VOVO-730328 format. One record per residue (C-alpha): z, x, y. Coordinates in nm, 3 decimals. Layout:
BEGIN
<pt z="Z" x="X" y="Y"/>
...
***
This chain:
BEGIN
<pt z="18.795" x="19.721" y="20.873"/>
<pt z="18.894" x="19.978" y="20.619"/>
<pt z="18.524" x="19.866" y="20.448"/>
<pt z="18.388" x="19.949" y="20.781"/>
<pt z="18.434" x="20.328" y="20.836"/>
<pt z="18.269" x="20.461" y="20.528"/>
<pt z="17.977" x="20.224" y="20.625"/>
<pt z="17.960" x="20.380" y="20.926"/>
<pt z="18.029" x="20.710" y="20.779"/>
<pt z="17.737" x="20.716" y="20.599"/>
<pt z="17.500" x="20.567" y="20.819"/>
<pt z="17.570" x="20.836" y="21.038"/>
<pt z="17.524" x="21.073" y="20.698"/>
<pt z="17.204" x="20.936" y="20.626"/>
<pt z="17.071" x="20.954" y="21.005"/>
<pt z="17.205" x="21.322" y="21.020"/>
<pt z="17.029" x="21.439" y="20.675"/>
<pt z="16.667" x="21.187" y="20.827"/>
<pt z="16.632" x="21.337" y="21.138"/>
<pt z="16.662" x="21.734" y="21.038"/>
<pt z="16.394" x="21.663" y="20.773"/>
<pt z="16.172" x="21.512" y="21.097"/>
<pt z="16.267" x="21.827" y="21.292"/>
<pt z="16.190" x="22.048" y="20.939"/>
<pt z="15.852" x="21.860" y="20.902"/>
<pt z="15.752" x="21.882" y="21.221"/>
<pt z="15.854" x="22.251" y="21.313"/>
<pt z="15.599" x="22.305" y="20.961"/>
<pt z="15.312" x="22.133" y="21.100"/>
<pt z="15.302" x="22.311" y="21.397"/>
<pt z="14.922" x="22.541" y="21.450"/>
<pt z="14.975" x="22.880" y="21.478"/>
<pt z="15.008" x="23.053" y="21.805"/>
<pt z="14.618" x="23.146" y="21.782"/>
<pt z="14.505" x="22.830" y="21.649"/>
<pt z="14.478" x="22.674" y="21.962"/>
<pt z="14.117" x="22.533" y="22.045"/>
<pt z="13.928" x="22.718" y="22.330"/>
<pt z="13.990" x="22.593" y="22.695"/>
<pt z="13.728" x="22.286" y="22.741"/>
<pt z="13.427" x="22.417" y="22.930"/>
<pt z="13.413" x="22.192" y="23.327"/>
<pt z="13.159" x="21.954" y="23.389"/>
<pt z="12.987" x="22.072" y="23.700"/>
<pt z="12.847" x="21.782" y="23.892"/>
<pt z="12.590" x="21.871" y="24.244"/>
<pt z="12.722" x="21.807" y="24.557"/>
<pt z="12.440" x="21.597" y="24.635"/>
<pt z="12.325" x="21.320" y="24.340"/>
<pt z="11.981" x="21.350" y="24.489"/>
<pt z="11.916" x="21.757" y="24.392"/>
<pt z="11.960" x="21.625" y="23.999"/>
<pt z="11.604" x="21.662" y="23.836"/>
<pt z="11.507" x="21.271" y="23.766"/>
<pt z="11.356" x="21.417" y="23.414"/>
<pt z="11.656" x="21.495" y="23.266"/>
<pt z="11.806" x="21.150" y="23.294"/>
<pt z="11.718" x="20.926" y="23.021"/>
<pt z="11.734" x="20.516" y="23.083"/>
<pt z="11.969" x="20.316" y="22.906"/>
<pt z="11.851" x="19.989" y="22.831"/>
<pt z="12.113" x="19.724" y="22.691"/>
<pt z="11.944" x="19.493" y="22.417"/>
<pt z="12.076" x="19.156" y="22.250"/>
<pt z="11.966" x="19.056" y="21.930"/>
<pt z="11.932" x="18.663" y="21.867"/>
<pt z="12.248" x="18.523" y="21.695"/>
<pt z="12.307" x="18.532" y="21.285"/>
<pt z="12.497" x="18.172" y="21.125"/>
<pt z="12.732" x="18.270" y="20.900"/>
<pt z="12.871" x="17.982" y="20.689"/>
<pt z="13.217" x="17.951" y="20.668"/>
<pt z="13.394" x="18.178" y="20.442"/>
<pt z="13.093" x="18.435" y="20.394"/>
<pt z="12.952" x="18.713" y="20.588"/>
<pt z="12.615" x="18.806" y="20.696"/>
<pt z="12.475" x="19.090" y="20.914"/>
<pt z="12.261" x="19.095" y="21.287"/>
<pt z="12.055" x="19.345" y="21.404"/>
<pt z="11.879" x="19.453" y="21.681"/>
<pt z="11.619" x="19.721" y="21.749"/>
<pt z="11.597" x="19.903" y="22.039"/>
<pt z="11.239" x="19.916" y="22.248"/>
<pt z="10.914" x="20.129" y="22.124"/>
<pt z="11.044" x="20.527" y="22.183"/>
<pt z="11.394" x="20.472" y="22.170"/>
<pt z="11.685" x="20.485" y="21.993"/>
<pt z="12.035" x="20.310" y="21.968"/>
<pt z="12.346" x="20.553" y="22.135"/>
<pt z="12.556" x="20.314" y="22.080"/>
<pt z="12.590" x="19.941" y="22.033"/>
<pt z="12.833" x="19.682" y="21.894"/>
<pt z="12.806" x="19.270" y="21.876"/>
<pt z="12.906" x="18.963" y="21.991"/>
<pt z="13.115" x="18.650" y="21.810"/>
<pt z="13.102" x="18.265" y="21.888"/>
<pt z="13.465" x="18.260" y="21.803"/>
<pt z="13.797" x="18.373" y="21.740"/>
<pt z="13.752" x="18.339" y="21.361"/>
<pt z="13.445" x="18.578" y="21.281"/>
<pt z="13.515" x="18.948" y="21.222"/>
<pt z="13.328" x="19.261" y="21.250"/>
<pt z="13.324" x="19.428" y="20.952"/>
<pt z="13.116" x="19.691" y="21.052"/>
<pt z="12.815" x="19.813" y="21.325"/>
<pt z="12.673" x="20.124" y="21.292"/>
<pt z="12.276" x="20.261" y="21.395"/>
<pt z="12.031" x="20.272" y="21.156"/>
<pt z="11.707" x="20.455" y="21.265"/>
<pt z="11.575" x="20.235" y="21.601"/>
<pt z="11.831" x="19.925" y="21.509"/>
<pt z="12.195" x="19.886" y="21.555"/>
<pt z="12.329" x="19.648" y="21.251"/>
<pt z="12.667" x="19.464" y="21.260"/>
<pt z="12.823" x="19.265" y="20.989"/>
<pt z="13.068" x="19.011" y="21.039"/>
<pt z="13.293" x="18.799" y="20.819"/>
<pt z="13.341" x="18.426" y="20.908"/>
<pt z="13.742" x="18.337" y="20.821"/>
<pt z="13.686" x="17.973" y="21.006"/>
<pt z="13.548" x="17.639" y="20.794"/>
<pt z="13.240" x="17.621" y="21.014"/>
<pt z="12.993" x="17.769" y="21.086"/>
<pt z="12.991" x="18.099" y="21.359"/>
<pt z="12.736" x="18.317" y="21.469"/>
<pt z="12.723" x="18.678" y="21.521"/>
<pt z="12.430" x="18.893" y="21.736"/>
<pt z="12.430" x="19.234" y="21.754"/>
<pt z="12.413" x="19.405" y="22.107"/>
<pt z="12.283" x="19.828" y="22.142"/>
<pt z="12.248" x="20.060" y="22.437"/>
<pt z="11.921" x="20.249" y="22.432"/>
<pt z="11.787" x="20.555" y="22.513"/>
<pt z="11.439" x="20.773" y="22.483"/>
<pt z="11.571" x="21.102" y="22.230"/>
***
């Protein structure tokens, strides 16, 4: 019991020091009052969706690439190309199992490219997908 009191006091002191240094760190990293960002611009939607000029709306087709086999313990890439005259605005991919992971996913020209690593002991597959639109 006599040993318990010094341990409790030591723990309490350490907590007080850490709590005080955390408050100081948070206070020191606060932005100045004049560093506040400007108000976000408002998005105004027309009351009548038919009033929107159809030429301003771009098509957003989703395209799927072919499956690429990735050997056990290997990495491989897969790509999908947007239709002629379109570019990817987003993308990703699909896997055939739980033990294959994406390590990269990015646009390149009219393609969306993914790279996957297979941590399984059997072959797995990946395929790229992209959302394409007219620039």
